[in-house]
C-alpha positions in Angstrom: -12.6 87.3 -70.2 -11.8 85.0 -67.1 -9.0 82.4 -67.6 -9.7 78.9 -68.7 -10.2 76.6 -66.2 -10.6 73.2 -67.9 -7.8 71.3 -70.3 -8.3 71.8 -73.7 -8.9 68.2 -74.4 -9.6 65.2 -71.8 -9.4 61.6 -72.8 -10.6 59.1 -70.4 -9.9 55.3 -71.0 -11.0 52.3 -69.5 -7.7 49.6 -68.8 -6.9 46.9 -71.5 -8.2 43.5 -70.6 -6.8 42.1 -67.4 -6.2 38.5 -65.7 -8.8 39.5 -63.4 -11.3 39.9 -65.9 -10.8 36.4 -67.5 -10.2 34.6 -64.0 -14.0 36.3 -63.4 -15.6 35.1 -66.3 -13.7 31.3 -65.8 -15.4 31.4 -62.3 -18.8 32.9 -63.3 -18.9 30.2 -66.2 -17.9 27.3 -63.9 -20.9 28.5 -61.0 -18.0 28.9 -58.5 -18.3 31.3 -55.7 -14.9 32.8 -55.5 -12.8 34.1 -58.5 -9.5 32.6 -58.4 -6.8 35.4 -58.5 -3.9 34.9 -56.0 -2.4 38.6 -56.0 -4.3 41.8 -54.7 -6.5 43.7 -57.1 -4.0 46.2 -57.3 -1.2 44.1 -58.5 -3.1 42.4 -61.2 -1.5 42.7 -64.8 -3.2 42.9 -68.1 -3.7 40.0 -69.7 -2.2 39.1 -73.3 -5.2 40.3 -75.2 -4.8 43.3 -72.9 -1.5 44.5 -73.9 -2.7 43.8 -77.5 -5.6 46.4 -76.8 -3.2 48.8 -75.0 -0.7 48.5 -78.1 -3.7 49.4 -80.6 -4.8 52.2 -78.8 -1.3 53.7 -78.5 -1.3 53.6 -82.2 -4.3 55.3 -82.7 -3.2 58.1 -80.6 0.2 58.5 -82.1 -1.8 58.8 -85.7 -3.8 62.1 -83.8 -0.5 64.1 -84.6 1.7 66.5 -82.2 -0.9 68.9 -81.8 -3.9 66.1 -80.7 -1.6 64.1 -78.5 -1.6 64.3 -74.6 0.6 66.3 -72.8 0.2 64.6 -69.4 -1.1 61.1 -68.4 -3.0 60.7 -65.2 -3.7 56.7 -64.3 -4.7 54.8 -61.3 -1.8 53.3 -59.6 -3.3 49.6 -60.3 -0.7 47.6 -61.9 -3.0 47.0 -65.1 -4.1 50.8 -65.4 -0.1 51.7 -65.0 0.8 49.1 -67.6 -2.1 50.5 -70.2 -0.9 53.9 -69.7 2.6 53.1 -70.5 2.1 50.7 -73.5 -0.3 53.7 -75.0 2.5 56.1 -74.5 5.6 53.6 -76.1 3.2 52.9 -79.2 2.2 56.2 -79.5 5.8 56.9 -81.4 5.9 60.3 -79.1 8.6 61.6 -76.8 7.6 59.7 -73.5 10.6 62.0 -71.6 8.2 64.9 -72.8 4.5 63.7 -71.6 4.5 63.0 -67.7 2.7 59.8 -66.6 1.6 60.7 -62.8 -0.5 57.9 -60.8 -3.1 59.1 -58.8 -4.6 57.0 -56.1 -8.1 58.8 -56.5 -8.3 57.3 -59.6 -8.1 53.7 -58.0 -10.6 51.1 -58.6 -13.5 50.9 -56.7 -13.1 48.8 -53.5 -15.2 46.2 -52.8 -14.6 45.3 -49.2 -15.7 42.2 -48.1 -17.0 40.9 -51.6 -13.6 41.3 -53.1 -13.3 38.2 -55.5 -16.5 36.8 -54.9 -18.9 36.2 -57.8 -22.5 36.8 -58.2 -23.3 33.4 -57.0 -20.6 33.8 -54.1 -22.4 36.8 -53.0 -25.6 35.3 -53.1 -24.1 32.3 -51.2 -22.1 34.0 -48.6 -23.6 37.3 -48.2 -27.3 36.8 -48.7 -28.4 39.7 -46.7 -26.1 42.2 -48.3 -27.0 40.7 -51.5 -30.5 41.4 -50.6 -29.9 44.7 -49.6 -27.8 45.5 -52.6 -30.6 44.8 -55.0 -33.0 47.1 -52.6 -30.9 50.1 -52.5 -29.0 49.9 -55.5 -25.5 49.8 -56.4 -25.3 54.1 -56.3 -25.8 54.1 -52.7 -24.9 50.8 -51.8 -21.8 50.5 -49.8 -20.8 46.6 -48.7 -18.5 46.7 -45.3 -15.2 47.9 -45.9 -15.7 49.1 -49.1 -17.3 51.8 -51.0 -20.5 53.3 -52.6 -20.3 54.8 -56.5 -21.0 57.8 -54.3 -18.0 57.1 -52.4 -16.2 56.9 -55.8 -17.8 59.9 -57.1 -16.7 62.2 -53.9 -13.0 61.5 -54.6 -13.4 62.3 -58.1 -14.4 65.6 -57.2 -11.4 66.5 -55.3 -9.4 65.2 -58.4 -11.4 67.0 -61.0 -10.3 69.9 -58.6 -6.8 69.2 -59.3 -7.7 68.5 -63.1 -8.4 72.5 -62.9 -5.6 73.7 -61.3 -2.8 72.1 -62.4 -4.1 71.1 -66.0 -6.1 74.1 -67.2 -5.2 74.6 -71.2 -3.6 71.2 -71.6 -4.7 67.7 -73.1 -4.9 65.1 -70.6 -5.3 61.5 -70.8 -6.6 59.5 -67.8 -6.4 55.7 -67.7 -8.4 54.0 -64.9 -11.5 51.6 -64.5 -14.9 51.1 -65.4 -16.4 52.6 -62.6 -14.3 55.2 -62.5 -15.2 56.1 -66.3 -18.8 56.0 -65.4 -18.5 57.9 -62.4 -16.7 60.9 -64.5 -19.2 60.9 -66.9 -21.7 61.1 -63.9 -19.7 64.6 -63.2 -18.4 65.8 -66.5 -22.1 65.3 -68.0 -23.9 66.5 -65.0 -26.0 63.2 -65.2 -28.2 62.0 -62.4 -28.4 58.5 -60.7 -30.9 57.3 -63.1 -29.1 58.3 -66.5 -25.7 56.9 -65.0 -27.4 53.4 -64.0 -29.3 53.2 -67.1 -25.8 53.9 -69.0 -24.1 51.2 -66.9 -27.1 48.6 -67.1 -27.1 48.9 -70.9 -23.9 47.9 -71.6 -20.0 47.3 -70.0 -17.6 49.9 -70.5 -15.1 47.8 -73.2 -11.6 47.8 -72.6 -9.3 50.6 -73.7 -12.6 52.5 -74.9 -12.2 56.3 -75.5 -14.6 58.6 -74.0 -13.5 62.2 -74.6 -14.0 65.7 -74.1 -13.1 68.9 -75.8 -13.0 72.4 -74.1 -16.0 75.0 -75.6 -15.8 78.3 -74.9 -19.1 79.3 -76.3 -20.7 76.7 -73.9 -21.9 77.9 -70.5 -20.9 81.0 -68.7 -16.8 80.8 -69.1 -17.1 77.6 -71.4 -17.1 74.0 -70.5 -16.1 70.4 -71.5 -18.3 69.0 -74.6 -18.6 65.2 -75.1 -16.7 64.0 -78.1 -16.5 60.7 -77.9 -18.4 57.8 -76.1 -17.0 54.2 -75.3 -14.9 54.4 -78.5 -13.5 51.3 -79.9 -12.9 52.3 -83.6 -8.7 52.3 -83.0 -9.0 48.2 -81.6 -11.3 47.3 -84.3 -9.1 48.8 -87.0 -6.3 47.1 -85.7 -7.7 43.6 -85.1 -7.7 43.2 -81.7 -10.6 42.1 -80.0 -13.3 44.3 -78.4 -13.8 43.1 -74.7 -16.2 44.1 -72.1 -16.1 42.3 -68.9 -17.1 44.0 -65.9 -14.5 44.2 -63.2 -14.6 41.7 -60.4 -16.8 41.1 -58.5 -19.9 42.0 -60.3 -23.0 41.4 -58.3 -26.4 41.6 -60.0 -27.3 44.7 -61.9 -30.2 46.2 -60.3 
């Protein structure tokens, strides 16, 4: 038999609600062109609610037991993701010194380029030609100047999955990142196509601190594979009485 190449278990979590999510909602509601965020996107912290959501998810991980807890945590280097990961570990109640927390820039947020911090109204107002192009091409392939398309994100995630199978085979891995990262990892791990993943994205946003997970099944495929276990699971938040939020990351251009 060939050696198992995948982790035993993989959790993929979107960060808790961020101050950027809140600012985006306020700007959209007011019909503003620009989202009022003073810091760089990578420096935006969790909101108070986002911290509460992260603590609730950590308590859920703590109830899984020693044999079902992550052995390593990989996270986006963005502040909101790092805060979420640290709060999960802290409130899981396990020995944090024994669970490595590794920041990986390939898990960073999708880069929006010149559209950064603009609302839907702002994009249409300031860059009508890009607004029209994006509607024609679709978000999977549309790359704003200085930014990334979903395909660009998927390319860097293919490299990240190579690291996952090389360094973390047989382990239990928790990934904490962003909405686009969650969906693009689903595209890769579940072998979806453009139409299917965009339909999933169009149907609903990924809730903050939602869990999508995969377990290794040695009987699937030629040499075993990861199979879907949970999708956008938010019961830990609901059980803890933490409000579930599902704001898209800023900026949010119109969905095709």
